[in-house]
C-alpha positions, 0 to 999 in steps of 0.5 A: 165245308159242311159238317155232318150233323152229330148222331144222338150217340155222339152228342151223348158221348160229348156229354159224358166227356164233359161230365167226367172232366167237370167232376175231375175238376172238382173245386178248381176254377175253370180258368185255372184248369184251362190255363194249366192245359193251355186252352181257353176257359171258353173251350173248357166251358163248351166241352164241359157243357157238351156244346163241343162234343168232339174236341181235338185229341190234343185238347182232351189229352192236355185236360186229362193230364192236368186233371190226373185222368188217364186217356184209357179212363176217358176212352172207356167212359166216352165209348160206353154204349148206354143202350142207344147203339153206336158204341161199336162204331166208336171203337172201330173209328 
């Protein structure tokens, strides 16, 4: 199966998600947060660095719960359009 390449906006969205999760993690270790969410530390590392810009919904939901973030807050940050186009696409998808 060939995966469609991500658009620049999708990559930026992944970077925003990663930055938000990293900021919410604060001083807690990556291993601690990942274990509490039931994901591997490598998965969390990839999400935080933007190397996994489209993580599974349940992975994001589990991380959000552990970090005390609402899914509404995550969606607002990730759907934000920084003037590069594509924000409307995310809202309709």
